C-alpha positions as CSV (number, residue, x, y, z in Angstrom):
1,M,79.8,74.0,111.8
2,K,77.3,76.9,111.8
3,K,79.4,78.7,114.4
4,F,82.4,78.6,112.1
5,F,80.5,80.4,109.3
6,T,78.8,82.9,111.6
7,Q,81.7,83.8,113.8
8,P,82.6,87.5,114.4
9,I,84.5,89.2,111.6
10,G,87.5,89.8,113.8
11,D,87.9,86.1,114.6
12,L,87.5,85.2,110.9
13,A,90.1,87.8,109.9
14,R,92.6,86.6,112.4
15,Q,92.2,82.9,111.3
16,N,92.5,83.8,107.7
17,A,95.6,86.0,108.4
18,L,97.4,83.1,109.9
19,A,96.2,80.7,107.2
20,F,97.4,83.2,104.5
21,L,100.8,83.3,106.1
22,V,101.1,79.5,106.4
23,I,99.9,79.0,102.7
24,N,102.6,81.4,101.5
25,V,105.3,79.7,103.5
26,V,104.2,76.3,102.0
27,F,104.3,77.9,98.5
28,I,107.8,79.2,99.1
29,G,109.0,75.9,100.6
30,V,107.7,73.9,97.6
31,E,109.3,76.4,95.2
32,F,112.7,76.2,96.9
33,S,112.6,72.4,97.3
34,G,112.4,72.0,93.6
35,T,109.6,69.4,93.9
36,T,106.3,69.9,92.2
37,A,103.0,69.3,94.0
38,L,100.2,67.4,92.4
39,D,98.1,69.7,90.3
40,A,95.0,69.1,92.4
41,V,96.9,70.0,95.6
42,D,98.4,73.1,93.9
43,D,95.0,74.2,92.8
44,L,93.5,73.6,96.2
45,L,96.3,75.7,97.8
46,N,95.8,78.4,95.3
47,F,92.0,78.5,96.1
48,F,92.8,78.7,99.8
49,W,95.3,81.4,99.1
50,G,92.7,83.5,97.3
51,F,90.0,82.8,99.8
52,T,92.1,83.8,102.8
53,L,93.3,87.0,101.0
54,I,89.8,88.1,100.2
55,S,88.7,87.5,103.8
56,I,91.5,89.7,105.0
57,I,90.6,92.4,102.4
58,I,86.9,92.4,103.1
59,A,87.4,92.4,106.9
60,G,90.0,95.2,106.5
61,Y,87.3,97.8,105.9
62,Y,85.6,96.9,109.2
63,L,88.9,97.2,111.0
64,V,89.5,100.8,109.8
65,E,86.0,102.0,109.1
66,G,86.4,105.1,111.3
67,H,89.5,106.2,109.4
68,V,88.5,105.8,105.7
69,P,85.5,107.0,103.7
70,E,82.5,104.7,103.3
71,Y,83.1,104.1,99.6
72,W,86.2,102.1,100.6
73,K,83.7,99.4,101.6
74,M,82.7,99.0,97.9
75,A,86.3,99.3,96.8
76,T,87.5,96.5,99.0
77,T,84.6,94.4,97.7
78,I,85.7,95.0,94.2
79,L,89.3,94.3,95.0
80,A,88.3,91.0,96.7
81,T,86.3,90.1,93.5
82,V,89.3,90.7,91.3
83,I,91.4,88.6,93.6
84,I,89.0,85.6,93.7
85,F,88.4,85.9,89.9
86,G,92.1,85.9,89.3
87,T,92.5,82.9,91.6
88,F,89.9,81.0,89.7
89,L,91.6,81.9,86.4
90,E,94.9,80.7,87.8
91,I,93.5,77.4,88.8
92,S,91.5,76.8,85.7
93,E,92.8,75.6,82.4
94,L,91.6,78.7,80.6
95,E,94.4,81.0,81.5
96,D,98.0,80.5,82.5
97,G,98.0,82.7,85.6
98,F,96.6,86.1,86.1
99,F,99.6,88.3,86.8
100,P,97.8,91.7,86.9
101,M,96.0,90.4,90.1
102,Y,99.2,90.7,92.0
103,F,99.7,94.2,90.8
104,F,96.2,95.2,91.8
105,W,96.7,93.7,95.2
106,A,100.1,95.3,95.8
107,F,99.0,98.7,94.5
108,N,95.8,98.7,96.6
109,T,97.7,97.5,99.6
110,L,100.2,100.3,99.1
111,I,97.5,103.0,98.9
112,Y,95.6,101.4,101.9
113,S,98.8,101.3,104.0
114,L,99.9,104.8,103.2
115,T,96.4,106.1,104.0
116,L,96.4,104.5,107.4
117,R,100.0,105.2,108.2
118,G,100.4,106.6,111.7
119,T,96.8,106.0,112.8
120,G,97.9,103.3,115.3
121,I,95.6,100.7,113.9
122,F,98.5,98.6,112.6
123,R,101.8,98.2,114.5
124,S,104.4,100.3,112.9
125,I,106.7,97.4,112.0
126,Y,104.0,95.7,110.0
127,E,103.0,99.0,108.4
128,N,106.5,99.6,107.2
129,M,106.9,96.0,106.0
130,T,103.7,96.1,104.1
131,I,104.5,99.5,102.5
132,L,108.0,98.4,101.4
133,G,106.8,95.0,100.1
134,A,103.8,96.5,98.3
135,L,106.1,99.2,96.7
136,I,108.6,96.5,95.5
137,I,105.8,94.3,94.1
138,T,104.0,97.2,92.5
139,I,107.1,98.5,90.7
140,G,108.3,95.0,89.7
141,S,104.9,93.8,88.4
142,S,104.1,97.1,86.7
143,A,107.3,96.9,84.6
144,D,105.9,93.7,83.0
145,I,102.2,94.7,82.8
146,F,102.6,98.2,81.5
147,F,105.9,98.2,79.6
148,G,106.3,94.5,78.7
149,Y,109.7,94.5,80.4
150,E,110.6,91.4,82.4
151,L,113.1,92.1,85.1
152,P,116.4,90.2,84.8
153,E,116.8,87.1,86.9
154,D,119.3,88.8,89.1
155,F,116.6,91.2,90.4
156,Q,114.1,88.5,91.1
157,I,115.4,87.9,94.6
158,I,114.3,91.5,95.3
159,G,110.8,90.4,94.2
160,L,111.0,87.5,96.6
161,V,112.0,89.9,99.5
162,G,109.1,92.2,98.5
163,W,106.7,89.3,98.4
164,L,107.8,88.1,101.9
165,L,107.5,91.6,103.3
166,L,104.1,92.1,101.8
167,V,102.8,88.7,103.0
168,V,104.2,89.0,106.5
169,G,103.1,92.6,106.9
170,T,99.6,91.9,105.6
171,S,99.0,88.7,107.5
172,L,100.6,89.5,110.9
173,G,99.6,93.2,110.7
174,N,96.0,92.3,110.3
175,Y,96.2,89.5,112.9
176,F,97.6,91.8,115.6
177,A,95.4,94.8,114.6
178,W,92.3,92.7,115.0
179,G,93.6,91.3,118.3
180,D,94.2,94.9,119.5
181,K,90.7,96.0,118.3
182,M,88.9,93.1,119.9
183,S,90.8,93.4,123.2
184,S,90.1,97.2,123.4
185,S,86.4,96.7,122.6
186,A,86.1,94.1,125.3
187,E,87.4,96.4,128.0
């Protein structure tokens, strides 16, 4: 068990990237099936969602540390804190969701992806998927957060497409980027 908690950050990031993808697929499957999960199961999945995402975010700095300023280390820590705090608010009875958390995540992912675009760290397909998904989610969520305008139901499928692009780009992009980094450092 000690080895699991003290494994190299690249291994941890790759495991959490895959877990993040699986958890989002489960969420989408449950949503489309029309069934409701038990509250305890839903809360547990939400906790794992937040935990896997913060692991990806924190590990992200170490993946790209040669391409970004050192203060990004603190910025990723703050973003991870917002994500886990929002997750705890979402699974508690105190607050009915923490919608701004998704805006913060999408906006920061957009900035992160645009900053690293073309560096070769992430494969270009995952770079583009992440940027497009983050842009869609940032615009869609900012309309509600800043202007109090909820998009019509007809446009919510665009939000789902953006969410899928952001999840797949983030999870698989990090998974393959860490694999590439670990294989190049082993040579």
